[in-house]
N, C-alpha and C positions, 0 to 999 in steps of 0.2 A: 876588894875590888874584883870585878869580873874580867876575865881575860878571854881572848879568842880561843885559847886552848881549852877552856871550859865549856865551849859551845857543844851542842848535840848535833849529830849529822842532820843536815837539812835546816838547821836554825840560822836565822839572819840576825844581825846586830849592827849598830852604828859605832864607828870608832870614835872614842872620846879623846884619847891621846896615845902616844908611843912613849914608853919608858926609855928615856935616853941613856940610862945607866947600862942597858944591854949593849954589848959590843957590836951587835948586828943591827942596831937601831938605824943607822944611815942606810944600810942595804934595804931594810924593811921600808923605809920612807921612799927610796928610789923605785921599789916595786909598785908604788902607788897606794900603800897603806897609810893614808893621811887622815887626820881628824875630820870627821863629818862624812866620810865614805861609808857606805853600806857594804858588809861582807857577808858571805854565806859559807858555812862549813859544808863542803860537799861530801868529803869522806875522811875517815880515820883509817890508817893502816893497822896492821897487827902491832900490838903494844902501843897504840896511839901515837906512833912516830914514824913517818911524817904525817902532816895533816894537809889536806887540799882545800883551798879557799877560792871562791868566785869573788872577783872584784874587778870593776871597770871593764866588764865583758871578756875577761880572761880568767884562766885557772892558774893559780900559783901554789906550789907545794913548799912547805917549810917545816923545819923541826919544831917539835913541841915547845923546846926552850925558847925559840924565837917568837912563837905564838903567844907565849906567856908574857911578852913585853908589849902586847897590843891590848890596851885597855878598852872595853866595850861596854855599851849600855843596852 
């Protein structure tokens, strides 16, 4: 499975599902990371944590561990 954490800077992908086993899954869904939405990885900081994503016209930063629960295609 490919996750949002595996995207390259500038790469876009469509969200397939959110791994609900992650303790942050509810917060991720509340941020707007829902199945069917397109996301773009804008930047990775030093050591790839945190990551900045563009979604629904806004920029959201999250930890790599949280981004690993976003399954993309």
